[in-house]
C-alpha positions as CSV (number, residue, x, y, z in Angstrom):
1,M,-23.2,-3.0,49.6
2,D,-21.5,0.0,48.6
3,K,-23.9,1.9,46.0
4,R,-20.9,3.2,43.5
5,Y,-20.2,0.0,42.8
6,H,-23.5,-1.4,42.1
7,R,-24.4,-2.8,38.5
8,K,-27.6,-0.8,38.2
9,N,-25.5,3.1,39.3
10,R,-24.5,3.9,35.9
11,R,-22.2,6.2,37.8
12,L,-18.5,6.0,37.1
13,P,-15.8,6.2,40.0
14,K,-14.2,8.9,40.0
15,F,-10.6,8.0,38.8
16,K,-12.4,6.9,35.2
17,L,-14.6,10.2,34.7
18,V,-11.0,12.0,34.9
19,S,-9.6,9.9,32.7
20,R,-12.1,9.4,30.4
21,T,-12.5,13.6,30.0
22,I,-8.5,13.8,29.8
23,I,-8.0,11.4,27.1
24,S,-11.1,13.5,25.2
25,R,-9.5,16.6,25.6
26,E,-6.3,14.9,24.1
27,K,-8.0,13.8,20.8
28,S,-9.5,17.6,20.8
29,F,-5.9,18.4,20.8
30,L,-4.6,16.1,18.6
31,E,-7.7,16.4,16.1
32,K,-6.1,20.5,16.3
33,H,-2.9,20.2,15.8
34,F,-2.2,17.4,14.3
35,P,-5.4,16.3,11.9
36,E,-2.8,13.6,10.0
37,I,-3.2,11.7,13.2
38,E,-6.0,8.7,12.7
39,V,-7.2,9.7,16.6
40,Q,-9.9,6.8,17.9
41,L,-11.5,6.6,22.0
42,K,-11.3,2.5,21.7
43,G,-12.8,1.8,25.1
44,D,-11.0,3.6,28.1
45,K,-8.1,4.1,25.9
46,L,-7.3,6.7,23.1
47,I,-5.1,5.3,20.5
48,C,-3.6,6.8,17.8
49,F,-1.9,6.0,14.2
50,G,0.6,8.0,12.7
51,T,3.0,8.4,10.0
52,T,6.7,9.9,9.5
53,Q,9.5,10.1,7.2
54,P,12.3,11.5,8.4
55,S,13.9,12.1,5.0
56,S,13.3,10.8,1.6
57,Q,15.9,8.1,2.0
58,C,14.6,6.6,4.9
59,P,11.6,4.4,5.5
60,L,8.0,5.7,5.8
61,Y,8.3,4.7,9.6
62,K,4.3,4.1,11.2
63,F,3.7,4.4,15.0
64,R,1.2,3.6,17.9
65,I,-0.1,5.9,20.5
66,E,-1.9,3.7,23.2
67,Y,-2.7,6.4,25.9
68,D,-5.3,5.6,29.2
69,G,-4.9,9.0,30.2
70,F,-3.8,7.7,33.8
71,S,-0.6,6.0,33.2
72,P,2.3,7.1,30.5
73,P,1.3,6.8,27.2
74,D,2.9,3.9,25.2
75,V,4.2,4.4,22.0
76,F,5.0,1.9,19.5
77,I,6.4,1.6,16.0
78,V,4.4,-0.8,13.5
79,E,6.3,-0.7,10.4
80,P,8.8,-1.0,9.9
81,E,10.0,-4.2,12.1
82,I,12.2,-2.6,15.1
83,V,14.5,-5.2,16.7
84,Y,15.3,-4.6,20.2
85,D,18.7,-3.5,21.6
86,S,19.8,-2.2,24.5
87,K,22.2,0.7,22.6
88,I,18.6,2.1,21.1
89,H,15.8,3.9,23.0
90,L,13.2,1.2,24.0
91,Y,11.9,-0.2,26.8
92,P,12.5,-4.6,26.5
93,S,9.3,-5.1,28.4
94,N,7.0,-4.4,26.0
95,N,9.2,-2.9,23.2
96,S,7.7,0.7,23.5
97,L,9.5,4.0,22.9
98,C,11.4,5.2,25.7
99,L,11.1,9.4,24.6
100,Y,11.7,10.9,28.2
101,Y,13.3,9.5,31.8
102,P,10.1,9.0,34.2
103,K,12.5,10.1,36.5
104,E,13.5,13.2,35.6
105,M,10.0,14.0,34.2
106,P,7.6,12.0,35.7
107,W,4.2,12.2,33.2
108,N,1.6,14.1,34.6
109,R,-1.7,14.3,32.9
110,F,-2.8,17.2,34.0
111,K,-0.3,19.2,32.8
112,H,1.5,17.4,29.5
113,R,-0.3,17.4,26.6
114,L,0.5,14.4,23.5
115,Y,0.4,17.3,21.0
116,E,3.5,18.8,22.8
117,T,5.6,15.9,24.4
118,I,4.5,12.7,22.7
119,I,3.6,13.5,19.2
120,P,7.0,15.6,18.5
121,W,9.5,13.4,20.9
122,T,7.8,10.2,18.4
123,L,8.7,11.8,15.5
124,E,12.3,13.1,16.9
125,W,13.2,9.1,18.1
126,C,12.7,8.5,14.4
127,V,15.2,10.9,13.5
128,F,17.5,9.6,16.0
129,Y,17.0,5.6,15.2
130,E,17.9,6.8,11.5
131,L,21.2,8.5,12.5
132,Y,22.2,5.0,14.7
133,K,21.3,3.0,11.8
134,I,24.2,4.7,10.3
135,T,26.5,5.7,12.7
136,G,25.8,2.7,15.2
137,V,26.0,5.3,18.0
138,W,22.5,6.4,19.7
139,E,23.0,10.5,19.6
140,H,20.0,12.1,21.2
141,P,21.5,13.0,25.0
142,E,20.8,10.1,27.4
143,I,21.5,9.1,31.1
144,H,23.7,6.1,32.2
145,F,23.1,4.1,34.8
């Protein structure tokens, strides 16, 4: 039997160790740069809860970010409920926000930081959603297939 996976051997596979290192680093960065965002490590995931209000006339948006340190992070609007519409940037499979075009900018867990990318893009997404509610047009530049 391979010793690396024996139940008495507490060593983690390398990819899990790398992922835990990445999400621990991300937790520190987020706590430093966005102290208002609640950041938790739950199992092998980093879970973040935050709020934004694009203007005083807009509702308060509550969002959740889930990141395993390996795959691209998933971002969800928790409140208010947003119903999927093909005109807005949501993935139909799970209603997570579409914040960038993966083929143009593949997520690089060693290079990209949540506080520099995903958090600002989430706040920006809420602004564009508010504009969409007014105009019926998704105003952010997008790629059409």
